N, C-alpha and C positions, 0 to 999 in steps of 0.2 A: 285543222292546222292553222298556225298563225302566219304561214308564209304568204299566201295570196291575200291581197288587200282590196276588197270591193268598196272601201270606204272613201275613195277619192271624192272630193267635193261634198263630203258628208257633214251635216249639221245636226246637232242634238238639241236645238232650242235653247232653253235657259241655262247656259253654261259659261262659266268664266266671266272675266271683265270684258267690256265692250266700250269703244270710245264714245258711243252715243247712248250709253245706258249706265244707270247708277243703281246700286242696291238702295233699298229704302233708307232715306235720311242720310245719304252720302252723296258727295259731288261726283260728277262724271270724271273718270280718270282713264289713263292709258291702259289698254287691256292686258291682262296677264295671259299671254299666249294667244293661239289662234282663235279667231272669233267663232263662237258657236251660239250666238244670241239672235233670235229672230227679231226683226224690227218692231213687229206688232207688240210683242211682249215687252220689248225694250222700251218703247215709248211709254207704256203703261207704268213700268217701274220708275222711269225717269220722272213722270208726272207725280207719282206717289212721293218721290224724293223731294220734288219741288213743292208739293203740297205741304209737306212737313215744315219746310222752311218758310214758305210764303205765308201760311196761316199763322205761324208763330210771330211773324213780323207785322201782321195786320191787327188793328184794334179789335178787341172782342166784339162780336155781333151776336147777340143772344136770340133775336127774333128770326124765325125761318124766312119770313117774307123779305127781310133785309138781305139775307144771304142769297136768296133767289134773285132779287133785284140786282145785287152785285154781280152775280154770274152772268145775267143777261146783259148788263152794262159792258162787261169784258167781252162778251161775244159780239156785241154790236161794234165794238172798237177793234174787232179781229185779234184780240189778245187771247188766243186759244189756250195757252198754257195757264194763264191766270184764271180763266173761266174754269178750266178743268180742275185746278186746285180747289176752287170753291165747291164744285160738284163732288169732288172726293170727300170733302167734309160733310156734305149733305147726305151722300150715300152711306157714310159711316154712321150717321144719325139714324137713317132708315134704310137698311140694305134691301128691303123688299119694294122700295119705291121704283117702279119701272120707269117713270118719266125721268127721274134723276139719273138712273143708270144709262138710259138712252142718251141723255144730254151729255154725259161723260164720254160715251162712245163717239158721239158727234164731234166733240171737241178734239178727241184723240185723232179722229179721221181728218179733221180740218188741219191739224198741225202736220200730219203726214202729207196732205195735199200741198201745203205751203212748202215744206221741205222738198218735195218731189220736183216741183216746177221752179225751184231755185237752182236745181242742178244744171250747171252750164253745159255739160255734155248732152244731157237730155234735151235741153232747150235748142241746141244746135241741130240735133237729130230731128226733132219735131218741126223745126223751121223749114226743113226741106223735104220731109217724107210725104209722098202722095197717099191718098186714101187707100188705094189698092195695096201698097206696100205695108201700111199700118195694119190693114186687115190680114195680110199674110203673116205678120208677126203674131197677131191675135190667134190666127189659125195654128201657128206653131205651138203656142201655149195650150190650145185645146187638144192638140195631139199628145202633148205631155200628160194632160189631165186624163185623157181617155185611156192611155196605154201604161202610164207609170204611176199615177196617183194611187197611194195605198189607202183606199177608202171608196166611198160611193160619191162620185161627183154629180151634182144635180144641175143641169143646164137652167132649169127654172129658177133655182136659188141664186145662181150666178147672175142671171138677168135682173132679178128683182134687186139684188144688191147694187148692180151697176146703175139702175135707174135712180135708186136712192142716193147713191154717191154723186151722180151727176147733178142732182137737185141741190145737194149740199155745196158742191163745188161752185155753183153760181154765186155763192156768198163769199168766195175766197178770192181775194185780189190776185194772188199768184196764178191761179187758173184762168181767171177772167182776162188778165193781161195777154195771155197767149192764145186764148180761144176766140177772141174777137178783135177785129181791126179797130173798131170804135167801141168804147165802153157801153154795154147795154143799159138802157133805162129800166125802171121798175116794170113798165108795161111789157117790154121785151122779155124780161125774166119771167113774168107771169105767164106769158104765152108759151115759153119753153117748158115751164113747169106743168102746164096743162098737157102738152105733148108727152112729157115724161109720165104723167099720171095715166094717160091712155096706154102708153107702152108698158107700164108696170103691170097692167092687167093681162098682158100676153104671157103665156107659160111655155117656152120652147121645150120640146120633148127630146131633142137630140142636139149634139154639138153642131151638126151641120145647120140645123134650123136656127140655133143660137147665132152662129156666124152670119147667116143670111139676114136675120133680124137686126143685128148690129149694123150691117152695111146699109140696110134700108133706113134705119133711124138716123144714122150719121148723115146720110144724104138729105134726108127730110129736114133735119135741123139746120143744115147749111143753106138749103134752098129757101126755107121760110125765114130763118133768123140770122143767117150769115155766121153761124157758129162753126168754126173750123172742124172739119170731120176728123182729122187726125187726133185732135184733142178729145173728141168724143170717144174715139176708139181707145185712146190711151187711158182715160179715166176708167173706162169699163174694164180694161185689162187689169189695172191695179185692183179694182173692186173684185174682179173674178178671182184673182190670186188669193185674196184674203177670204173669199167666200168658201174656199175648199175646206179649210179647217182652221183651228186656232193658231197654227204655225205658218200658214201660207202667207206669202207677201211678195210684192214686186220690188226688185232691186234696180235702182237706176244704174246707168253705166258707171258713174263715179263710185257708187256703193260697191259695185262689182270689182272695180280696181282697188278699192280699199281692202276688200276681202283678200285679194292676192297679196297686198302689201303686208297685211297682218299675218299671213302665212309664212312670211320670211322671218326667221329668227334673228336676223340682223337689224330689223326695224326697231327704232328707238324714239323716245320722246324727250323733249327738254325738261320735263318734270312738271308740267302744268296740269292741274285738275280743274275741269270746266263744268259750269252749270249753265245750260241753255235757258234763256228767258225770252219773253216777248220783245224785249228791247235789245237783244244781242247776246253774245256769249261772254260770260263773266268768269274771271279767275276766282274759283272758289277756294283753292288751296294750292300749295306747291309741295312737291315730294321732297321730304328731308334729304339733304345731301346732293340734290340735283343742281344743275347750273341755274335754274330758275330761282331756287332757294338762295344760292350763293349771291346771285345778282340782286336780290331784294325786290323781285316783282311784287307789287302790292296786291294783297287780297282784295277782291272787289273791283279790280280794274276791268274795263270793258275792252275786248279785243276788236281792233278796227282794221288791222292789216297784217299779213304774213308775207315776208320777203317783198314788201312794198306793194303787194296786191291787196286791194280792199276785200274784206271778208264779211262785212256787215250784211250783204245781200247774198252771201254764199250759203249753199246747203251745209248742213252739219257734216255730212260725209266729205264734201269738198274742203271744208276747213281742216279736218283731220288729215286728209290726203296732202295738204300743204304743210301742216305742222310736223307730221312724222317724217322720218327719213332714216338713212343708214346711220348706225351708231358711230359717233365720232364726228359726224358732219354738223354744220351749224345752220341755224335758222334765225331770221330777224323778225321780231314781233313788234308791233306798234299798238299801244293801248292808251286809253284815257283813264287816268288814275281816279280814285275816289275824290281826290282834291281838285279834279277838273283839269289836270295837266296832261298834255300829250307827251308820252315818253316812248323811247325805242330801246330795245335790248337785242343784242346778238347772242343767242344761246347755243350751247353745245348739246346735241342730242346724245344723252348718255343713259337715260332710264330705259332699259330693255325689260324683258319679261321678269317679273318678280319670281322668287322661288316658289315652287309648288307646295313645299313643306314649310309651314309657318312655325312649327314648334315640335321639338322632340326632347324627351326627358325620361328619367326613371320615375314613374309614378309611385312605385313602392320598391325601393332598392333592397330592402330586407328579403322580399320574396321574389324579386326579379320581374316585376310587372313594369313594362316599358310603355311609353305613350308617344304616338306620332299623329300629327294633324295634317291632312292634305286639303289644301284650299281649292285646287282645281287640277285637272289632268292635262299636262302640257308635254311637248316633245321631250323635255328633260326630267319628267317626273320619275320614271323608272330608275334612271341613274341616281337621282337624289335619294330615292327610297332605298336602293341597295346600299348606298354609302351610310345612310342613317341607321339601318339595321345592323350593319357591320359594327358601327360605333357602339350601338346599344348592346349588341351581343358581347362586346369586349367588357361591358359594364355588368354582365351577369344576367342579361335578358332571358327569361324563361316563358313569359307570356306577353302578348302585345295588345294594347288598347289602340285601335285604329279609328281616329276621329274623322268622320265624313260629314259632320253637321255643316249646313250652309254650303256644301259643295254642290254646285249646280252642274258639274260634269266637265266636259272638255273632250279630249281625245279618247275615244272608246278603246282604241288599240292600247293605250297606256294602262287603262283600267283592266283590260283583259290580261296584259302581261303581268300586272301585279297579282291578279287572281291566280295566274299560272305559277307564281312563287309559292303558293300555299296548297294548291289542289294537285294531288299526285297523278290523277288520271280522270278520264271522262270528259263530258261536255262542259265548257265554260259558259257559252251562250250561243244562240242561233240567230242569225240575221235573216228575217223572212220578208220577201218582197213578192210582187206579182209576177216577176220574171224569174223562172227557175234558175237561170244562169247567174242571177244576181243574189240569190239566196246563198247562205254560207253557214256552215257549222264550225265553230271554233273549239278545238280540243286541247286539253292540257298536254304538254309535251316535254316540259322540263323536269318533271318529277316534283319532289317536295323539297324545294330550296330551304324553306323555313317551316319545319314540322313542329309547330308550337301552337298553343291555344290562342285564339284571336277573339277579342271583344270589339265589335264594330258599333260605334256611336252614330246614330242617324237622327234627323228631324224632318220637319215638313219642307225644308228647303233643300234636302238631299234629292238630287235629280239625275236623270239620264245616266251618264257613264258611272257616276258614284253609285247609283242604284244597281247597275249591272254587276259591279264588283261585290257590293254587299249581298245581292241576291244570289250570286254564284256561291259565295261562302256559306250562306244560309242553307241553300239547297243541298250542298255536299255535306254539311254538318248533320242534316236530318237523315242522311243515309249512313252516317257513322264513319265516313271516310276521313273527316277532319274534326277537330274540336273548334267550334266557333259559335258565337251567340250574338244576336243583334239586339242592341239596347237603345231605347229612345222613343221617338214618336213615329207614326206612319209616314212614309216618304211621299214625295210629290206625285209619282206615277207618270214620269215622262220617258217613254221608251220609243217614241216615234223618231224616225230618221229623216232628215231633210237633205235634199240635194239642191245645189244652185244650178238650174238648167238654163243655159245661155239662150238668149233670143237674138236672132239675126247675128249669130256668131259673137255675141256679147256686145255688139255695137248698140243694141237697143236695151241693154241691161240683162236681167235674168229673172226667172220665176223661182223662188224658193218653195219647194214642194215636198210634202211628205211622200216618200217612195218606199219605205220599209218600216219594220218594227223589230224590236229585240224580244226574243223569247228566252226565258231563264232555263237552266238545266232541268227543272222539274216540269217543264212544258207550259208554265204560266207566262202570260205576257205582262210586261211592266206597265204598259200604257193603261191609264185610267184607274188602276187598282193600287199601284204602289206596293211597297213592302210593309208587312205588318211585323213589328218588332217582336222578338221572343220575350223580351222584358220591356213592358211599357213604362216609360218614365215621363211624367208631365213636369214642365218647368215651373213648378210652384213651390211655395214655402209653407211650412206649418203655421198655424194661427196663434202661436204662443206670444206672450208679451214682448219677448226679446226680438222675435221675428218681426212683429208689427213695427217695432222701432226702426228696423232696417228700411221699411217702406219709405221713410222720409229721405233716405239716401239711396238714389237709384243705383249708383255705382256699387255701393255695398250690397244692395239687394242682388244685383247681377252676379257679383262675386260669390255670394252665398249659394245662389242657384247653381252656378257652375261647379262649386265645390261639392254640392250634393250629388250632381249628375256623375262627376268623376269618381265619387266614392262608390256609387252603385256599380260603375264599370269596374273599379278595382276589386270589389267583392265578387263580381261575376268571374273575373280572371282568377281569383283565388279559388273559387268553386271549381273551375275547370282544372286548376292545378291540384285540386283535392287537398287544399290547405285548410285545416280546421281553424 
């Protein structure tokens, strides 16, 4: 049944837009709908976006040793984003180079550490929390890991990751500022690293042993090197959250507040698109038609204040918490323009969630083949979809091409409700968790609102909720209940479900943790395997002379590939309609 909803606080990982995440080669922009993007993956995508722009603006460097030297230079200057951009290029040259991949991971971690300890709410919490209370919060996290985590949590792995991350944090000014009353010299850092090396060899076998070991090491580092024990515990907490799996992460108190703000459909932005850099937040673009566009906010401006409050040392989550607000309200921004002028604008927040459906049309009006593209699943997606199909039906729709390419998911409930429009009976999906009371079987209950052939387009970026919709249609098509075919490339395989589990009732932030997974109607899990299309289509062009000429024009090439893919989808729709 679709009545009871066990999905409260549910996250499906790489889904939708996020204020501190960009798709590759695009600036960061206001999210389309509720946030479903884990920060670990978010930062990686952001850095890939930055890498594309940063390396394009850097003079070509052909020699590997020059690139390596440049990356090391950025790291020494604590420019983690710039260093990561160089390591991305190195990894692209040699994906099997373990050292470069590890260096990229180190830079990603350092940037997360910097952002974490710029959070003003977390800084206030850590400034007054005693060691026993910090350990109690870590114990609360371990309780979640032991009883809720959908997987096998390894105390030894969590401990090793904690020691490693503490070692790296010693080179991060944001951590060092809070962890020590006086900046440690190189000899002090070396002694701490020796203590961490010894601790790294310890392999706790239980969560209780892990907690006891953390308490001993925190006290030891304080007594010997005056390193504040609460900071030791907190960095180990963040490392342990990430050590559980690829989607685990620690959310600061401000990040948790931002999640709640994003869940409010009345939240809006003034229309700024932002790119984070090592030197601050830059206006990368403005949304057409927004107040930022009408006011002429210059592209490339560096943001220095929001409503008179400086943001140069603010965390990224803190910045967005200040910039976003209720639709129709105003916000004052202060920037330094590319010309070096300090300017201020008061902007109206008017850019709310973009539409879920980016395109609808008749792909083949003669035979009634309609086309709808869904960018993400949001609270209004089902309503938009129903209106779109009513309109297309009035134009003679007999078959539908449903485009889910690059759809990273969103609200699973919306995807299930769309599946319920096409599937007359049976299971839509099953939510499987360690707790029987949290597991749930979703059944079709509306009947067949739209009993027509469906061609679903997918690619490697199709994930989570989009995979659940496509997988439900594919499974029921194979039983003969409906007519549907999946066309494109294998999907991402993201079926894990994350909850934001509050720590100290949210005052200490939250642990985003995988607590369940989705199972398709055929009994197969989405996680790890993804969906295999019924018709495999690779986004390539033939090698004839005309096609080769297109390669000189990237836009023309992409249009030709898109046309070829849509033609395959159209032909599959005609096949289902039995049109010769």
